[in-house]
PDB file of N, CA, C and O in Angstrom, chain B, residues numbered from 101:
ATOM      1  N   MET B 101     146.988  -3.432 206.989  1.00  0.00           N
ATOM      2  CA  MET B 101     147.632  -2.385 206.247  1.00  0.00           C
ATOM      3  C   MET B 101     148.067  -1.308 207.227  1.00  0.00           C
ATOM      4  O   MET B 101     147.256  -0.817 208.012  1.00  0.00           O
ATOM      5  N   SER B 102     149.301  -0.950 207.188  1.00  0.00           N
ATOM      6  CA  SER B 102     149.858   0.025 208.116  1.00  0.00           C
ATOM      7  C   SER B 102     150.010   1.376 207.422  1.00  0.00           C
ATOM      8  O   SER B 102     150.516   1.464 206.303  1.00  0.00           O
ATOM      9  N   HIS B 103     149.561   2.428 208.113  1.00  0.00           N
ATOM     10  CA  HIS B 103     149.698   3.789 207.577  1.00  0.00           C
ATOM     11  C   HIS B 103     150.715   4.534 208.428  1.00  0.00           C
ATOM     12  O   HIS B 103     150.674   4.479 209.657  1.00  0.00           O
ATOM     13  N   SER B 104     151.619   5.225 207.765  1.00  0.00           N
ATOM     14  CA  SER B 104     152.582   6.023 208.514  1.00  0.00           C
ATOM     15  C   SER B 104     152.011   7.424 208.726  1.00  0.00           C
ATOM     16  O   SER B 104     151.206   7.908 207.931  1.00  0.00           O
ATOM     17  N   LEU B 105     152.433   8.050 209.785  1.00  0.00           N
ATOM     18  CA  LEU B 105     151.972   9.398 210.089  1.00  0.00           C
ATOM     19  C   LEU B 105     152.671  10.393 209.179  1.00  0.00           C
ATOM     20  O   LEU B 105     153.822  10.195 208.789  1.00  0.00           O
ATOM     21  N   ARG B 106     151.963  11.462 208.845  1.00  0.00           N
ATOM     22  CA  ARG B 106     152.578  12.468 207.997  1.00  0.00           C
ATOM     23  C   ARG B 106     153.610  13.243 208.805  1.00  0.00           C
ATOM     24  O   ARG B 106     153.473  13.348 210.024  1.00  0.00           O
ATOM     25  N   PRO B 107     154.628  13.783 208.167  1.00  0.00           N
ATOM     26  CA  PRO B 107     155.645  14.538 208.903  1.00  0.00           C
ATOM     27  C   PRO B 107     155.069  15.872 209.391  1.00  0.00           C
ATOM     28  O   PRO B 107     154.206  16.460 208.739  1.00  0.00           O
ATOM     29  N   LEU B 108     155.550  16.335 210.528  1.00  0.00           N
ATOM     30  CA  LEU B 108     155.101  17.606 211.081  1.00  0.00           C
ATOM     31  C   LEU B 108     155.737  18.753 210.314  1.00  0.00           C
ATOM     32  O   LEU B 108     156.927  18.722 210.000  1.00  0.00           O
ATOM     33  N   ALA B 109     154.924  19.774 210.015  1.00  0.00           N
ATOM     34  CA  ALA B 109     155.424  20.952 209.300  1.00  0.00           C
ATOM     35  C   ALA B 109     155.998  21.942 210.310  1.00  0.00           C
ATOM     36  O   ALA B 109     155.690  21.897 211.501  1.00  0.00           O
ATOM     37  N   VAL B 110     156.828  22.822 209.804  1.00  0.00           N
ATOM     38  CA  VAL B 110     157.412  23.874 210.630  1.00  0.00           C
ATOM     39  C   VAL B 110     156.302  24.855 211.010  1.00  0.00           C
ATOM     40  O   VAL B 110     155.525  25.257 210.145  1.00  0.00           O
ATOM     41  N   PRO B 111     156.209  25.253 212.298  1.00  0.00           N
ATOM     42  CA  PRO B 111     155.163  26.206 212.688  1.00  0.00           C
ATOM     43  C   PRO B 111     155.346  27.545 211.973  1.00  0.00           C
ATOM     44  O   PRO B 111     156.469  27.955 211.678  1.00  0.00           O
ATOM     45  N   PHE B 112     154.227  28.218 211.699  1.00  0.00           N
ATOM     46  CA  PHE B 112     154.288  29.517 211.034  1.00  0.00           C
ATOM     47  C   PHE B 112     153.148  30.400 211.533  1.00  0.00           C
ATOM     48  O   PHE B 112     152.157  29.905 212.071  1.00  0.00           O
ATOM     49  N   LEU B 113     153.297  31.700 211.351  1.00  0.00           N
ATOM     50  CA  LEU B 113     152.274  32.660 211.748  1.00  0.00           C
ATOM     51  C   LEU B 113     151.341  32.930 210.576  1.00  0.00           C
ATOM     52  O   LEU B 113     151.769  32.975 209.422  1.00  0.00           O
ATOM     53  N   VAL B 114     150.080  33.106 210.883  1.00  0.00           N
ATOM     54  CA  VAL B 114     149.085  33.423 209.874  1.00  0.00           C
ATOM     55  C   VAL B 114     148.907  34.933 209.847  1.00  0.00           C
ATOM     56  O   VAL B 114     148.862  35.576 210.896  1.00  0.00           O
ATOM     57  N   LYS B 115     148.805  35.503 208.643  1.00  0.00           N
ATOM     58  CA  LYS B 115     148.618  36.943 208.515  1.00  0.00           C
ATOM     59  C   LYS B 115     147.263  37.348 209.094  1.00  0.00           C
ATOM     60  O   LYS B 115     146.290  36.601 208.991  1.00  0.00           O
ATOM     61  N   PRO B 116     147.205  38.532 209.702  1.00  0.00           N
ATOM     62  CA  PRO B 116     145.910  38.995 210.204  1.00  0.00           C
ATOM     63  C   PRO B 116     144.957  39.261 209.037  1.00  0.00           C
ATOM     64  O   PRO B 116     145.406  39.530 207.923  1.00  0.00           O
ATOM     65  N   PRO B 117     143.651  39.190 209.283  1.00  0.00           N
ATOM     66  CA  PRO B 117     142.701  39.408 208.190  1.00  0.00           C
ATOM     67  C   PRO B 117     142.817  40.820 207.625  1.00  0.00           C
ATOM     68  O   PRO B 117     143.084  41.777 208.352  1.00  0.00           O
ATOM     69  N   ARG B 118     142.614  40.927 206.336  1.00  0.00           N
ATOM     70  CA  ARG B 118     142.654  42.229 205.689  1.00  0.00           C
ATOM     71  C   ARG B 118     141.247  42.805 205.637  1.00  0.00           C
ATOM     72  O   ARG B 118     140.254  42.103 205.831  1.00  0.00           O
ATOM     73  N   GLY B 119     141.193  44.097 205.372  1.00  0.00           N
ATOM     74  CA  GLY B 119     139.895  44.738 205.264  1.00  0.00           C
ATOM     75  C   GLY B 119     139.602  45.570 206.495  1.00  0.00           C
ATOM     76  O   GLY B 119     140.431  45.697 207.397  1.00  0.00           O
ATOM     77  N   VAL B 120     138.435  46.121 206.513  1.00  0.00           N
ATOM     78  CA  VAL B 120     138.038  47.014 207.586  1.00  0.00           C
ATOM     79  C   VAL B 120     136.755  46.496 208.212  1.00  0.00           C
ATOM     80  O   VAL B 120     135.826  46.099 207.509  1.00  0.00           O
ATOM     81  N   ARG B 121     136.713  46.503 209.486  1.00  0.00           N
ATOM     82  CA  ARG B 121     135.493  46.126 210.187  1.00  0.00           C
ATOM     83  C   ARG B 121     134.616  47.361 210.313  1.00  0.00           C
ATOM     84  O   ARG B 121     135.052  48.406 210.796  1.00  0.00           O
ATOM     85  N   VAL B 122     133.376  47.224 209.870  1.00  0.00           N
ATOM     86  CA  VAL B 122     132.448  48.343 209.922  1.00  0.00           C
ATOM     87  C   VAL B 122     131.292  47.961 210.839  1.00  0.00           C
ATOM     88  O   VAL B 122     130.645  46.930 210.653  1.00  0.00           O
ATOM     89  N   ARG B 123     131.058  48.776 211.789  1.00  0.00           N
ATOM     90  CA  ARG B 123     129.912  48.579 212.670  1.00  0.00           C
ATOM     91  C   ARG B 123     128.944  49.732 212.449  1.00  0.00           C
ATOM     92  O   ARG B 123     129.302  50.903 212.580  1.00  0.00           O
ATOM     93  N   THR B 124     127.734  49.380 212.118  1.00  0.00           N
ATOM     94  CA  THR B 124     126.744  50.400 211.822  1.00  0.00           C
ATOM     95  C   THR B 124     125.666  50.367 212.888  1.00  0.00           C
ATOM     96  O   THR B 124     125.146  49.307 213.237  1.00  0.00           O
ATOM     97  N   ARG B 125     125.349  51.508 213.384  1.00  0.00           N
ATOM     98  CA  ARG B 125     124.248  51.632 214.333  1.00  0.00           C
ATOM     99  C   ARG B 125     123.259  52.634 213.782  1.00  0.00           C
ATOM    100  O   ARG B 125     123.638  53.666 213.228  1.00  0.00           O
ATOM    101  N   LEU B 126     122.004  52.322 213.938  1.00  0.00           N
ATOM    102  CA  LEU B 126     120.966  53.244 213.519  1.00  0.00           C
ATOM    103  C   LEU B 126     120.577  54.114 214.701  1.00  0.00           C
ATOM    104  O   LEU B 126     120.269  53.613 215.782  1.00  0.00           O
ATOM    105  N   TRP B 127     120.594  55.393 214.489  1.00  0.00           N
ATOM    106  CA  TRP B 127     120.124  56.317 215.500  1.00  0.00           C
ATOM    107  C   TRP B 127     118.749  56.783 215.047  1.00  0.00           C
ATOM    108  O   TRP B 127     118.630  57.643 214.175  1.00  0.00           O
ATOM    109  N   VAL B 128     117.714  56.211 215.645  1.00  0.00           N
ATOM    110  CA  VAL B 128     116.346  56.477 215.201  1.00  0.00           C
ATOM    111  C   VAL B 128     115.565  57.184 216.291  1.00  0.00           C
ATOM    112  O   VAL B 128     115.881  57.100 217.478  1.00  0.00           O
ATOM    113  N   SER B 129     114.532  57.885 215.842  1.00  0.00           N
ATOM    114  CA  SER B 129     113.642  58.545 216.790  1.00  0.00           C
ATOM    115  C   SER B 129     112.730  57.498 217.428  1.00  0.00           C
ATOM    116  O   SER B 129     112.715  56.341 217.009  1.00  0.00           O
ATOM    117  N   ASP B 130     111.989  57.904 218.419  1.00  0.00           N
ATOM    118  CA  ASP B 130     111.054  56.981 219.089  1.00  0.00           C
ATOM    119  C   ASP B 130     109.992  56.485 218.118  1.00  0.00           C
ATOM    120  O   ASP B 130     109.605  55.317 218.164  1.00  0.00           O
ATOM    121  N   GLN B 131     109.519  57.366 217.240  1.00  0.00           N
ATOM    122  CA  GLN B 131     108.508  56.978 216.264  1.00  0.00           C
ATOM    123  C   GLN B 131     109.090  55.967 215.273  1.00  0.00           C
ATOM    124  O   GLN B 131     108.433  54.981 214.939  1.00  0.00           O
ATOM    125  N   ASP B 132     110.310  56.206 214.806  1.00  0.00           N
ATOM    126  CA  ASP B 132     110.950  55.261 213.904  1.00  0.00           C
ATOM    127  C   ASP B 132     111.167  53.910 214.582  1.00  0.00           C
ATOM    128  O   ASP B 132     111.026  52.867 213.942  1.00  0.00           O
ATOM    129  N   ALA B 133     111.506  53.918 215.861  1.00  0.00           N
ATOM    130  CA  ALA B 133     111.706  52.664 216.598  1.00  0.00           C
ATOM    131  C   ALA B 133     110.412  51.864 216.662  1.00  0.00           C
ATOM    132  O   ALA B 133     110.441  50.637 216.567  1.00  0.00           O
ATOM    133  N   LEU B 134     109.273  52.543 216.821  1.00  0.00           N
ATOM    134  CA  LEU B 134     107.977  51.855 216.836  1.00  0.00           C
ATOM    135  C   LEU B 134     107.683  51.235 215.464  1.00  0.00           C
ATOM    136  O   LEU B 134     107.200  50.106 215.376  1.00  0.00           O
ATOM    137  N   VAL B 135     107.976  51.978 214.410  1.00  0.00           N
ATOM    138  CA  VAL B 135     107.742  51.458 213.055  1.00  0.00           C
ATOM    139  C   VAL B 135     108.633  50.246 212.796  1.00  0.00           C
ATOM    140  O   VAL B 135     108.160  49.236 212.276  1.00  0.00           O
ATOM    141  N   LEU B 136     109.908  50.332 213.150  1.00  0.00           N
ATOM    142  CA  LEU B 136     110.822  49.205 212.941  1.00  0.00           C
ATOM    143  C   LEU B 136     110.416  47.991 213.760  1.00  0.00           C
ATOM    144  O   LEU B 136     110.522  46.858 213.290  1.00  0.00           O
ATOM    145  N   SER B 137     109.956  48.219 214.969  1.00  0.00           N
ATOM    146  CA  SER B 137     109.499  47.114 215.819  1.00  0.00           C
ATOM    147  C   SER B 137     108.270  46.438 215.211  1.00  0.00           C
ATOM    148  O   SER B 137     108.189  45.211 215.165  1.00  0.00           O
ATOM    149  N   GLY B 138     107.315  47.246 214.746  1.00  0.00           N
ATOM    150  CA  GLY B 138     106.121  46.689 214.106  1.00  0.00           C
ATOM    151  C   GLY B 138     106.455  45.925 212.848  1.00  0.00           C
ATOM    152  O   GLY B 138     105.884  44.865 212.590  1.00  0.00           O
ATOM    153  N   LEU B 139     107.381  46.454 212.056  1.00  0.00           N
ATOM    154  CA  LEU B 139     107.809  45.777 210.832  1.00  0.00           C
ATOM    155  C   LEU B 139     108.471  44.443 211.167  1.00  0.00           C
ATOM    156  O   LEU B 139     108.227  43.441 210.495  1.00  0.00           O
ATOM    157  N   GLY B 140     109.310  44.429 212.205  1.00  0.00           N
ATOM    158  CA  GLY B 140     109.956  43.185 212.616  1.00  0.00           C
ATOM    159  C   GLY B 140     108.953  42.134 213.066  1.00  0.00           C
ATOM    160  O   GLY B 140     109.101  40.953 212.752  1.00  0.00           O
ATOM    161  N   LEU B 141     107.935  42.563 213.801  1.00  0.00           N
ATOM    162  CA  LEU B 141     106.895  41.631 214.239  1.00  0.00           C
ATOM    163  C   LEU B 141     106.110  41.084 213.044  1.00  0.00           C
ATOM    164  O   LEU B 141     105.793  39.896 212.997  1.00  0.00           O
ATOM    165  N   TYR B 142     105.803  41.947 212.089  1.00  0.00           N
ATOM    166  CA  TYR B 142     105.054  41.525 210.911  1.00  0.00           C
ATOM    167  C   TYR B 142     105.861  40.516 210.091  1.00  0.00           C
ATOM    168  O   TYR B 142     105.350  39.452 209.740  1.00  0.00           O
ATOM    169  N   LEU B 143     107.121  40.845 209.784  1.00  0.00           N
ATOM    170  CA  LEU B 143     107.948  39.946 208.987  1.00  0.00           C
ATOM    171  C   LEU B 143     108.236  38.643 209.730  1.00  0.00           C
ATOM    172  O   LEU B 143     108.293  37.577 209.115  1.00  0.00           O
ATOM    173  N   GLY B 144     108.417  38.723 211.047  1.00  0.00           N
ATOM    174  CA  GLY B 144     108.604  37.511 211.836  1.00  0.00           C
ATOM    175  C   GLY B 144     107.378  36.617 211.804  1.00  0.00           C
ATOM    176  O   GLY B 144     107.493  35.392 211.766  1.00  0.00           O
ATOM    177  N   GLY B 145     106.201  37.236 211.820  1.00  0.00           N
ATOM    178  CA  GLY B 145     104.959  36.462 211.732  1.00  0.00           C
ATOM    179  C   GLY B 145     104.842  35.735 210.399  1.00  0.00           C
ATOM    180  O   GLY B 145     104.421  34.580 210.346  1.00  0.00           O
ATOM    181  N   LEU B 146     105.225  36.430 209.312  1.00  0.00           N
ATOM    182  CA  LEU B 146     105.201  35.780 207.998  1.00  0.00           C
ATOM    183  C   LEU B 146     106.168  34.598 207.953  1.00  0.00           C
ATOM    184  O   LEU B 146     105.836  33.539 207.419  1.00  0.00           O
ATOM    185  N   ALA B 147     107.348  34.780 208.508  1.00  0.00           N
ATOM    186  CA  ALA B 147     108.332  33.692 208.521  1.00  0.00           C
ATOM    187  C   ALA B 147     107.819  32.517 209.348  1.00  0.00           C
ATOM    188  O   ALA B 147     108.025  31.362 208.975  1.00  0.00           O
ATOM    189  N   ASN B 148     107.154  32.801 210.467  1.00  0.00           N
ATOM    190  CA  ASN B 148     106.614  31.720 211.307  1.00  0.00           C
ATOM    191  C   ASN B 148     105.500  30.969 210.590  1.00  0.00           C
ATOM    192  O   ASN B 148     105.406  29.746 210.697  1.00  0.00           O
ATOM    193  N   GLN B 149     104.651  31.696 209.856  1.00  0.00           N
ATOM    194  CA  GLN B 149     103.586  31.033 209.101  1.00  0.00           C
ATOM    195  C   GLN B 149     104.178  30.112 208.036  1.00  0.00           C
ATOM    196  O   GLN B 149     103.711  28.990 207.844  1.00  0.00           O
ATOM    197  N   ASP B 150     105.209  30.599 207.348  1.00  0.00           N
ATOM    198  CA  ASP B 150     105.843  29.793 206.317  1.00  0.00           C
ATOM    199  C   ASP B 150     106.489  28.554 206.922  1.00  0.00           C
ATOM    200  O   ASP B 150     106.396  27.467 206.352  1.00  0.00           O
ATOM    201  N   LEU B 151     107.137  28.706 208.062  1.00  0.00           N
ATOM    202  CA  LEU B 151     107.763  27.558 208.720  1.00  0.00           C
ATOM    203  C   LEU B 151     106.716  26.544 209.141  1.00  0.00           C
ATOM    204  O   LEU B 151     106.924  25.340 208.987  1.00  0.00           O
ATOM    205  N   ALA B 152     105.586  27.016 209.673  1.00  0.00           N
ATOM    206  CA  ALA B 152     104.518  26.104 210.081  1.00  0.00           C
ATOM    207  C   ALA B 152     103.974  25.337 208.877  1.00  0.00           C
ATOM    208  O   ALA B 152     103.699  24.141 208.971  1.00  0.00           O
ATOM    209  N   LEU B 153     103.823  26.027 207.751  1.00  0.00           N
ATOM    210  CA  LEU B 153     103.333  25.365 206.546  1.00  0.00           C
ATOM    211  C   LEU B 153     104.331  24.332 206.046  1.00  0.00           C
ATOM    212  O   LEU B 153     103.941  23.231 205.658  1.00  0.00           O
ATOM    213  N   ARG B 154     105.614  24.675 206.051  1.00  0.00           N
ATOM    214  CA  ARG B 154     106.638  23.721 205.620  1.00  0.00           C
ATOM    215  C   ARG B 154     106.670  22.498 206.517  1.00  0.00           C
ATOM    216  O   ARG B 154     106.830  21.377 206.033  1.00  0.00           O
ATOM    217  N   CYS B 155     106.519  22.701 207.817  1.00  0.00           N
ATOM    218  CA  CYS B 155     106.517  21.563 208.749  1.00  0.00           C
ATOM    219  C   CYS B 155     105.286  20.685 208.534  1.00  0.00           C
ATOM    220  O   CYS B 155     105.366  19.461 208.637  1.00  0.00           O
ATOM    221  N   ALA B 156     104.149  21.313 208.236  1.00  0.00           N
ATOM    222  CA  ALA B 156     102.926  20.545 208.018  1.00  0.00           C
ATOM    223  C   ALA B 156     103.008  19.721 206.741  1.00  0.00           C
ATOM    224  O   ALA B 156     102.421  18.642 206.666  1.00  0.00           O
ATOM    225  N   GLN B 157     103.736  20.220 205.722  1.00  0.00           N
ATOM    226  CA  GLN B 157     103.858  19.499 204.455  1.00  0.00           C
ATOM    227  C   GLN B 157     104.755  18.279 204.588  1.00  0.00           C
ATOM    228  O   GLN B 157     104.589  17.307 203.852  1.00  0.00           O
ATOM    229  N   GLY B 158     105.689  18.317 205.504  1.00  0.00           N
ATOM    230  CA  GLY B 158     106.612  17.198 205.644  1.00  0.00           C
ATOM    231  C   GLY B 158     107.655  17.202 204.544  1.00  0.00           C
ATOM    232  O   GLY B 158     107.852  18.215 203.872  1.00  0.00           O
ATOM    233  N   THR B 159     108.325  16.076 204.358  1.00  0.00           N
ATOM    234  CA  THR B 159     109.424  16.005 203.402  1.00  0.00           C
ATOM    235  C   THR B 159     109.030  15.351 202.088  1.00  0.00           C
ATOM    236  O   THR B 159     109.842  15.311 201.164  1.00  0.00           O
ATOM    237  N   ALA B 160     107.816  14.840 201.974  1.00  0.00           N
ATOM    238  CA  ALA B 160     107.431  14.109 200.754  1.00  0.00           C
ATOM    239  C   ALA B 160     107.138  15.075 199.607  1.00  0.00           C
ATOM    240  O   ALA B 160     106.393  16.040 199.778  1.00  0.00           O
ATOM    241  N   GLY B 161     107.719  14.815 198.449  1.00  0.00           N
ATOM    242  CA  GLY B 161     107.362  15.534 197.238  1.00  0.00           C
ATOM    243  C   GLY B 161     107.810  16.976 197.135  1.00  0.00           C
ATOM    244  O   GLY B 161     106.963  17.860 197.008  1.00  0.00           O
ATOM    245  N   GLY B 162     109.077  17.249 197.182  1.00  0.00           N
ATOM    246  CA  GLY B 162     109.598  18.610 196.958  1.00  0.00           C
ATOM    247  C   GLY B 162     109.314  19.541 198.117  1.00  0.00           C
ATOM    248  O   GLY B 162     108.671  19.169 199.099  1.00  0.00           O
ATOM    249  N   ASP B 163     109.805  20.752 197.980  1.00  0.00           N
ATOM    250  CA  ASP B 163     109.648  21.678 199.102  1.00  0.00           C
ATOM    251  C   ASP B 163     108.451  22.607 198.940  1.00  0.00           C
ATOM    252  O   ASP B 163     108.077  23.280 199.901  1.00  0.00           O
ATOM    253  N   GLY B 164     107.827  22.668 197.742  1.00  0.00           N
ATOM    254  CA  GLY B 164     106.627  23.483 197.550  1.00  0.00           C
ATOM    255  C   GLY B 164     106.883  24.983 197.633  1.00  0.00           C
ATOM    256  O   GLY B 164     105.953  25.749 197.882  1.00  0.00           O
ATOM    257  N   ARG B 165     108.115  25.412 197.432  1.00  0.00           N
ATOM    258  CA  ARG B 165     108.448  26.832 197.566  1.00  0.00           C
ATOM    259  C   ARG B 165     107.678  27.697 196.572  1.00  0.00           C
ATOM    260  O   ARG B 165     107.190  28.770 196.925  1.00  0.00           O
ATOM    261  N   ARG B 166     107.573  27.229 195.337  1.00  0.00           N
ATOM    262  CA  ARG B 166     106.905  28.020 194.318  1.00  0.00           C
ATOM    263  C   ARG B 166     105.441  28.278 194.709  1.00  0.00           C
ATOM    264  O   ARG B 166     104.945  29.395 194.554  1.00  0.00           O
ATOM    265  N   GLU B 167     104.774  27.278 195.198  1.00  0.00           N
ATOM    266  CA  GLU B 167     103.366  27.426 195.571  1.00  0.00           C
ATOM    267  C   GLU B 167     103.206  28.337 196.786  1.00  0.00           C
ATOM    268  O   GLU B 167     102.255  29.117 196.847  1.00  0.00           O
ATOM    269  N   ARG B 168     104.116  28.250 197.750  1.00  0.00           N
ATOM    270  CA  ARG B 168     104.006  29.074 198.960  1.00  0.00           C
ATOM    271  C   ARG B 168     104.259  30.542 198.661  1.00  0.00           C
ATOM    272  O   ARG B 168     103.630  31.414 199.260  1.00  0.00           O
ATOM    273  N   LYS B 169     105.173  30.823 197.741  1.00  0.00           N
ATOM    274  CA  LYS B 169     105.548  32.213 197.471  1.00  0.00           C
ATOM    275  C   LYS B 169     104.573  32.838 196.503  1.00  0.00           C
ATOM    276  O   LYS B 169     104.719  34.008 196.150  1.00  0.00           O
TER     277      LYS B 169
END
């Protein structure tokens, strides 16, 4: 069975994306930076524990999300 190639379309320009790019930076004090760092470590630890539990359960029998949460 022979397939013919599709015809080439005329080249065209794509419109630039619409909207506004917003970059947000937090300007925090040294004390706030310590709190944010501690919070990040705590939440990262919880995520790592959950990942370890999911890996230990394997793929058999659902994901067990309800029981873990």
